[in-house]
DSSP file (Angstrom, degrees, kcal/mol; ACC not computed):
  #  RESIDUE AA STRUCTURE BP1 BP2  ACC     N-H-->O    O-->H-N    N-H-->O    O-->H-N    TCO  KAPPA ALPHA  PHI   PSI    X-CA   Y-CA   Z-CA
    1    1 A M              0   0    0      0, 0.0     8,-2.4     0, 0.0     2,-0.2   0.000 360.0 360.0 360.0 117.4   62.7  -41.0  225.9
    2    2 A P  B     -A    8   0A   0      0, 0.0     6,-0.2     0, 0.0     5,-0.0  -0.456 360.0-133.3 -69.6 138.6   65.6  -42.3  228.0
    3    3 A T    >   -     0   0    0      4,-3.1     3,-2.6    -2,-0.2     6,-0.0  -0.392  37.7 -91.5 -80.9 168.8   65.1  -45.4  230.1
    4    4 A P  T 3  S+     0   0    0      0, 0.0    -1,-0.1     0, 0.0     0, 0.0   0.765 129.3  53.6 -54.2 -26.5   66.2  -45.5  233.8
    5    5 A D  T 3  S-     0   0    0      2,-0.1    -2,-0.0     0, 0.0     0, 0.0   0.215 123.4-103.9 -96.4  16.0   69.6  -46.8  232.7
    6    6 A G  S <  S+     0   0    0     -3,-2.6     2,-0.1     1,-0.3     0, 0.0   0.428  75.7 134.9  86.5   1.3   70.1  -43.9  230.2
    7    7 A R        -     0   0    0      1,-0.1    -4,-3.1    -5,-0.0     2,-0.5  -0.477  60.8-108.5 -82.2 151.9   69.4  -45.8  226.9
    8    8 A D  B     -A    2   0A   0     -6,-0.2     2,-0.3    -2,-0.1    -1,-0.1  -0.725  41.5-179.9 -83.9 126.3   67.1  -44.2  224.3
    9    9 A A        -     0   0    0     -8,-2.4     2,-0.3    -2,-0.5    43,-0.2  -0.926   5.7-179.0-125.3 150.6   63.7  -45.9  224.0
   10   10 A I  E     -B   51   0B   0     41,-2.4    41,-2.6    -2,-0.3     2,-0.0  -0.989  36.3 -88.9-145.9 151.9   60.9  -45.1  221.8
   11   11 A R  E  >  -B   50   0B   0     -2,-0.3     4,-2.5    39,-0.2     5,-0.2  -0.364  34.7-126.1 -61.6 142.8   57.3  -46.5  221.2
   12   12 A L  H  > S+     0   0    0     37,-2.1     4,-2.5    35,-0.3     5,-0.2   0.909 108.2  48.8 -56.8 -46.7   57.1  -49.3  218.7
   13   13 A D  H  > S+     0   0    0     34,-1.9     4,-1.6     1,-0.2    -1,-0.2   0.860 112.6  48.9 -67.1 -32.3   54.4  -47.7  216.6
   14   14 A K  H  > S+     0   0    0     33,-0.3     4,-2.6     2,-0.2    -1,-0.2   0.896 110.8  49.4 -71.9 -38.5   56.4  -44.4  216.5
   15   15 A W  H  X S+     0   0    0     -4,-2.5     4,-2.8     2,-0.2    -2,-0.2   0.929 109.6  51.8 -67.2 -41.2   59.6  -46.1  215.5
   16   16 A L  H  <>S+     0   0    0     -4,-2.5     5,-2.6    -5,-0.2     6,-0.9   0.882 112.0  47.1 -64.0 -33.0   57.9  -48.1  212.7
   17   17 A W  H ><5S+     0   0    0     -4,-1.6     3,-1.4    -5,-0.2    -1,-0.2   0.927 112.3  49.2 -68.1 -46.2   56.4  -44.8  211.4
   18   18 A H  H 3<5S+     0   0    0     -4,-2.6    60,-0.4     1,-0.3    -2,-0.2   0.880 110.4  51.1 -58.1 -39.0   59.9  -43.1  211.6
   19   19 A A  T 3<5S-     0   0    0     -4,-2.8    -1,-0.3    -5,-0.2    -2,-0.2   0.382 115.2-120.8 -84.1   5.5   61.5  -46.0  209.8
   20   20 A R  T < 5S+     0   0    0     -3,-1.4    -3,-0.2     2,-0.2    -2,-0.1   0.799  75.1 127.8  62.1  35.7   58.8  -45.7  207.1
   21   21 A F  S   <S+     0   0    0     -5,-2.6     2,-0.3    -6,-0.2    -4,-0.2   0.739  79.1  29.4 -82.2 -24.3   57.4  -49.2  207.4
   22   22 A F  S    S-     0   0    0     -6,-0.9    -2,-0.2    -9,-0.1    -1,-0.2  -0.946  76.1-130.5-134.0 153.0   53.9  -47.7  207.7
   23   23 A R  S    S+     0   0    0     -2,-0.3     2,-0.3     1,-0.1    -1,-0.1   0.733  90.6  14.8 -76.1 -22.8   52.4  -44.4  206.3
   24   24 A S  S  > S-     0   0    0      1,-0.1     4,-2.0    -3,-0.0     5,-0.1  -0.961  72.4-116.7-145.7 163.5   51.0  -43.4  209.7
   25   25 A R  H  > S+     0   0    0     -2,-0.3     4,-2.6     1,-0.2     5,-0.1   0.858 117.0  56.1 -67.8 -32.4   51.3  -44.1  213.3
   26   26 A G  H  > S+     0   0    0      2,-0.2     4,-2.4     1,-0.2    -1,-0.2   0.903 106.7  49.3 -61.8 -44.0   47.7  -45.2  213.4
   27   27 A A  H  > S+     0   0    0      1,-0.2     4,-2.1     2,-0.2    -1,-0.2   0.912 111.8  48.8 -61.7 -41.8   48.4  -47.7  210.6
   28   28 A A  H  X S+     0   0    0     -4,-2.0     4,-2.4     2,-0.2    -2,-0.2   0.930 110.6  50.3 -64.3 -45.1   51.4  -49.0  212.5
   29   29 A A  H  X S+     0   0    0     -4,-2.6     4,-2.3     1,-0.2    -2,-0.2   0.903 111.7  48.4 -57.3 -45.7   49.3  -49.3  215.8
   30   30 A R  H  X S+     0   0    0     -4,-2.4     4,-2.0     1,-0.2    -1,-0.2   0.879 111.2  49.8 -64.7 -37.7   46.6  -51.3  213.9
   31   31 A A  H  X S+     0   0    0     -4,-2.1     4,-2.5     2,-0.2    -2,-0.2   0.888 109.5  52.0 -69.0 -39.4   49.1  -53.6  212.3
   32   32 A I  H  < S+     0   0    0     -4,-2.4     5,-0.3     1,-0.2    -2,-0.2   0.926 113.7  44.2 -59.5 -45.6   50.7  -54.2  215.8
   33   33 A A  H  < S+     0   0    0     -4,-2.3    -2,-0.2     1,-0.2    -1,-0.2   0.822 118.8  42.2 -70.7 -32.4   47.3  -55.1  217.2
   34   34 A A  H  < S+     0   0    0     -4,-2.0     2,-0.2    -5,-0.2    -2,-0.2   0.773 115.0  38.4 -89.2 -25.8   46.3  -57.3  214.3
   35   35 A T  S  < S-     0   0    0     -4,-2.5     2,-0.7    -5,-0.2    24,-0.0  -0.604  91.7 -85.0-119.6-179.9   49.4  -59.3  213.5
   36   36 A R        +     0   0    0     -2,-0.2    24,-0.6     7,-0.1     2,-0.4  -0.763  43.0 178.5 -90.5 118.6   52.2  -61.0  215.3
   37   37 A F  E     -CD  44  59C   0      7,-0.9     7,-2.3    -2,-0.7     2,-0.4  -0.908   9.7-160.5-112.9 143.0   55.1  -58.6  216.1
   38   38 A R  E     -CD  43  58C   0     20,-2.2    20,-2.1    -2,-0.4     2,-0.6  -0.996   8.8-162.6-128.0 134.6   58.1  -59.9  218.0
   39   39 A I  E >  S-CD  42  57C   0      3,-3.0     3,-2.0    -2,-0.4    18,-0.2  -0.966  86.7 -21.4-115.2 114.6   60.6  -57.9  220.0
   40   40 A D  T 3  S-     0   0    0     16,-3.5    -1,-0.2    -2,-0.6    17,-0.1   0.869 129.9 -52.1  50.3  41.7   63.8  -59.9  220.6
   41   41 A G  T 3  S+     0   0    0     15,-0.4    -1,-0.3     1,-0.2    16,-0.1   0.353 114.2 117.7  82.9  -4.2   61.6  -63.1  220.1
   42   42 A R  E <   -C   39   0C   0     -3,-2.0    -3,-3.0     1,-0.0    -1,-0.2  -0.845  65.7-124.4 -95.7 128.0   58.9  -62.1  222.6
   43   43 A P  E     +C   38   0C   0      0, 0.0     2,-0.3     0, 0.0    -5,-0.2  -0.408  33.2 179.3 -70.9 146.8   55.5  -61.6  221.0
   44   44 A T  E     -C   37   0C   0     -7,-2.3    -7,-0.9    -2,-0.1     3,-0.0  -0.998  31.3-179.1-144.1 149.5   53.6  -58.2  221.5
   45   45 A D        +     0   0    0     -2,-0.3     2,-0.6    -9,-0.1     3,-0.1   0.081  57.2 109.4-130.4  22.2   50.5  -56.7  220.5
   46   46 A K    >   -     0   0    0      1,-0.1     3,-1.7   -14,-0.1   -34,-0.2  -0.895  50.7-162.5-106.6 113.2   51.1  -53.3  222.2
   47   47 A A  T 3  S+     0   0    0     -2,-0.6   -34,-1.9     1,-0.3   -33,-0.3   0.768  93.6  58.9 -57.8 -26.0   51.8  -50.3  220.2
   48   48 A H  T 3  S+     0   0    0    -37,-0.2    -1,-0.3   -36,-0.2     2,-0.1   0.422  74.0 127.4 -87.9   1.1   53.2  -48.6  223.3
   49   49 A A    <   -     0   0    0     -3,-1.7   -37,-2.1   -38,-0.1     2,-0.3  -0.355  60.8-124.8 -58.6 133.1   55.9  -51.3  223.8
   50   50 A L  E     -B   11   0B   0    -39,-0.2     2,-0.3   -38,-0.1   -39,-0.2  -0.631  29.2-175.8 -87.4 138.2   59.2  -49.6  224.2
   51   51 A I  E     -B   10   0B   0    -41,-2.6   -41,-2.4    -2,-0.3     3,-0.0  -0.901   1.0-172.0-125.8 159.7   62.1  -50.5  221.9
   52   52 A E    >   -     0   0    0     -2,-0.3     3,-2.0   -43,-0.2    18,-0.2  -0.959  41.5 -64.5-147.0 160.4   65.7  -49.3  221.9
   53   53 A P  T 3  S+     0   0    0      0, 0.0    18,-0.2     0, 0.0     3,-0.1  -0.141 118.0  34.5 -47.1 138.4   68.8  -49.7  219.7
   54   54 A G  T 3  S+     0   0    0     16,-3.5     2,-0.1     1,-0.4    17,-0.1   0.128  87.6 121.4  98.2 -16.3   70.1  -53.3  219.6
   55   55 A M    <   -     0   0    0     -3,-2.0    15,-2.9    15,-0.1     2,-0.5  -0.456  56.7-135.8 -76.9 153.1   66.6  -54.9  219.7
   56   56 A V  E     - E   0  69C   0     13,-0.2   -16,-3.5    -2,-0.1   -15,-0.4  -0.942  14.9-159.3-113.6 128.0   65.5  -57.2  216.9
   57   57 A L  E     -DE  39  68C   0     11,-3.1    11,-2.4    -2,-0.5     2,-0.4  -0.864   6.4-171.4-108.1 139.4   62.0  -56.9  215.5
   58   58 A T  E     +DE  38  67C   0    -20,-2.1   -20,-2.2    -2,-0.4     2,-0.3  -0.996  24.4 142.7-130.2 124.2   60.2  -59.7  213.5
   59   59 A F  E     -DE  37  66C   0      7,-2.4     7,-3.7    -2,-0.4     2,-0.4  -0.992  48.3-105.2-157.3 160.5   56.8  -58.8  211.8
   60   60 A A  E     - E   0  65C   0    -24,-0.6     2,-0.4    -2,-0.3     5,-0.2  -0.735  27.8-177.2 -89.2 137.6   54.8  -59.5  208.7
   61   61 A L  E >   - E   0  64C   0      3,-3.2     3,-1.7    -2,-0.4    -2,-0.0  -0.876  65.8 -50.4-137.2  98.8   54.6  -56.7  206.1
   62   62 A G  T 3  S-     0   0    0     -2,-0.4    -1,-0.0     1,-0.3     0, 0.0  -0.525 121.7 -20.9  66.7-132.4   52.3  -57.7  203.4
   63   63 A P  T 3  S+     0   0    0      0, 0.0     2,-0.3     0, 0.0    -1,-0.3   0.440 125.2  83.6 -85.9   3.2   53.3  -61.2  202.1
   64   64 A H  E <  S-E   61   0C   0     -3,-1.7    -3,-3.2    30,-0.1     2,-0.5  -0.763  71.0-135.3-111.7 153.1   56.7  -60.8  203.6
   65   65 A I  E     -E   60   0C   0     28,-0.3    28,-0.9    -2,-0.3     2,-0.4  -0.924  24.6-154.1-103.9 127.5   58.3  -61.4  207.0
   66   66 A R  E     -EF  59  92C   0     -7,-3.7    -7,-2.4    -2,-0.5     2,-0.5  -0.854  12.9-174.2-106.4 134.1   60.6  -58.6  208.0
   67   67 A V  E     +E   58   0C   0     24,-1.5    23,-3.1    -2,-0.4    24,-0.5  -0.963  19.3 166.3-124.8 111.3   63.5  -59.1  210.5
   68   68 A V  E     -EF  57  89C   0    -11,-2.4   -11,-3.1    -2,-0.5     2,-0.5  -0.959  32.1-137.7-130.8 146.5   65.3  -55.9  211.4
   69   69 A K  E     -EF  56  88C   0     19,-2.8    19,-1.9    -2,-0.4     2,-0.4  -0.898  27.5-125.0 -98.7 126.9   67.7  -54.8  214.0
   70   70 A V  E     + F   0  87C   0    -15,-2.9   -16,-3.5    -2,-0.5    17,-0.3  -0.606  32.9 172.5 -75.0 121.9   67.0  -51.4  215.5
   71   71 A L        +     0   0    0     15,-2.9     2,-0.3    -2,-0.4    16,-0.2   0.748  65.1   6.3-100.7 -33.4   70.1  -49.2  215.1
   72   72 A A        -     0   0    0     14,-1.5    -1,-0.3     1,-0.1   -18,-0.0  -0.982  59.5-129.4-149.4 156.9   68.7  -45.8  216.4
   73   73 A S        -     0   0    0     -2,-0.3   -55,-0.1    -3,-0.1    -1,-0.1   0.866  45.5-144.9 -75.7 -39.1   65.5  -44.4  217.9
   74   74 A G        -     0   0    0      1,-0.1     3,-0.1    11,-0.1   -56,-0.1   0.185  11.4-138.8  85.0 148.2   65.1  -41.6  215.4
   75   75 A T  S    S+     0   0    0      1,-0.3     2,-0.3   -57,-0.1    -1,-0.1   0.465  76.7  10.4-120.3  -5.8   63.7  -38.2  216.2
   76   76 A R  S    S-     0   0    0    -58,-0.1     2,-1.1     0, 0.0    -1,-0.3  -0.971  78.3 -97.1-160.1 167.8   61.5  -37.5  213.2
   77   77 A R        +     0   0    0     -2,-0.3   -59,-0.1    -3,-0.1   -58,-0.1  -0.798  59.3 165.4 -94.2  95.4   60.0  -39.1  210.1
   78   78 A G        -     0   0    0     -2,-1.1     5,-0.1   -60,-0.4   -58,-0.0  -0.093  42.1 -50.2 -97.3-164.6   62.6  -37.9  207.6
   79   79 A P    >>  -     0   0    0      0, 0.0     4,-2.1     0, 0.0     3,-1.2  -0.240  59.7-100.4 -69.3 162.0   63.2  -39.0  204.0
   80   80 A A  H 3> S+     0   0    0      1,-0.3     4,-2.3     2,-0.2     5,-0.1   0.831 122.3  58.0 -54.8 -35.0   63.7  -42.7  203.1
   81   81 A S  H 34 S+     0   0    0      1,-0.2     4,-0.3     2,-0.2    -1,-0.3   0.865 110.4  43.8 -67.9 -30.3   67.4  -42.4  203.0
   82   82 A E  H X4 S+     0   0    0     -3,-1.2     3,-1.0     1,-0.2     4,-0.3   0.855 109.4  56.6 -76.0 -34.6   67.4  -41.2  206.6
   83   83 A A  H >< S+     0   0    0     -4,-2.1     3,-1.8     1,-0.2     4,-0.3   0.877  98.6  61.9 -62.1 -38.6   64.8  -43.8  207.6
   84   84 A R  T 3< S+     0   0    0     -4,-2.3     3,-0.5     1,-0.3    -1,-0.2   0.663  94.4  63.4 -65.0 -15.2   67.2  -46.6  206.3
   85   85 A T  T <  S+     0   0    0     -3,-1.0    -1,-0.3    -4,-0.3    -2,-0.2   0.582  89.3  69.2 -81.7 -10.6   69.8  -45.5  208.9
   86   86 A L  S <  S+     0   0    0     -3,-1.8   -15,-2.9    -4,-0.3   -14,-1.5   0.643 107.4  23.9 -82.9 -16.1   67.5  -46.4  211.7
   87   87 A Y  E     -F   70   0C   0     -3,-0.5     2,-0.4    -4,-0.3   -17,-0.2  -0.957  62.1-133.5-148.7 163.8   67.7  -50.2  211.1
   88   88 A E  E     -F   69   0C   0    -19,-1.9   -19,-2.8    -2,-0.3     2,-0.6  -0.986  29.6-129.5-119.1 128.3   69.7  -53.1  209.6
   89   89 A D  E     -F   68   0C   0     -2,-0.4   -21,-0.2   -21,-0.2     3,-0.1  -0.693  23.4-176.4 -79.2 117.4   67.8  -55.6  207.5
   90   90 A L  E     -     0   0C   0    -23,-3.1     2,-0.4    -2,-0.6   -22,-0.2   0.321  45.9-105.3-100.5   7.9   68.6  -59.1  208.8
   91   91 A G  E     +     0   0C   0    -24,-0.5   -24,-1.5     2,-0.1    -1,-0.3  -0.848  45.5 171.6 110.0-143.1   66.6  -60.9  206.1
   92   92 A G  E     -F   66   0C   0     -2,-0.4   -26,-0.2   -26,-0.2   -28,-0.0  -0.829  57.7 -29.6 119.6-165.6   63.3  -62.6  206.4
   93   93 A T              0   0    0    -28,-0.9   -28,-0.3    -2,-0.3    -2,-0.1  -0.710 360.0 360.0 -91.2 141.0   61.2  -64.0  203.6
   94   94 A P              0   0    0      0, 0.0   -30,-0.1     0, 0.0    -1,-0.1   0.498 360.0 360.0 -69.9 360.0   61.5  -62.4  200.2
């Protein structure tokens, strides 16, 4: 979904599902509501929050903290090799 300035934006829960961080959009939405997610350092608990390429997400996944930069919105939930092209891993806790 393009934003008014022409950039590609996608719902946070949908992107997390496309990028294969969660097995379903529902699981992604529940995790967003239950844990601390940050978009460019701003906390959110809204699954419908829009993200776009260039934004940095910080979130807990199991016992680890993930910090990833969004590289692309993605159009589908493809294989893992395709999902890895949607983000750059910036580190976090191992």
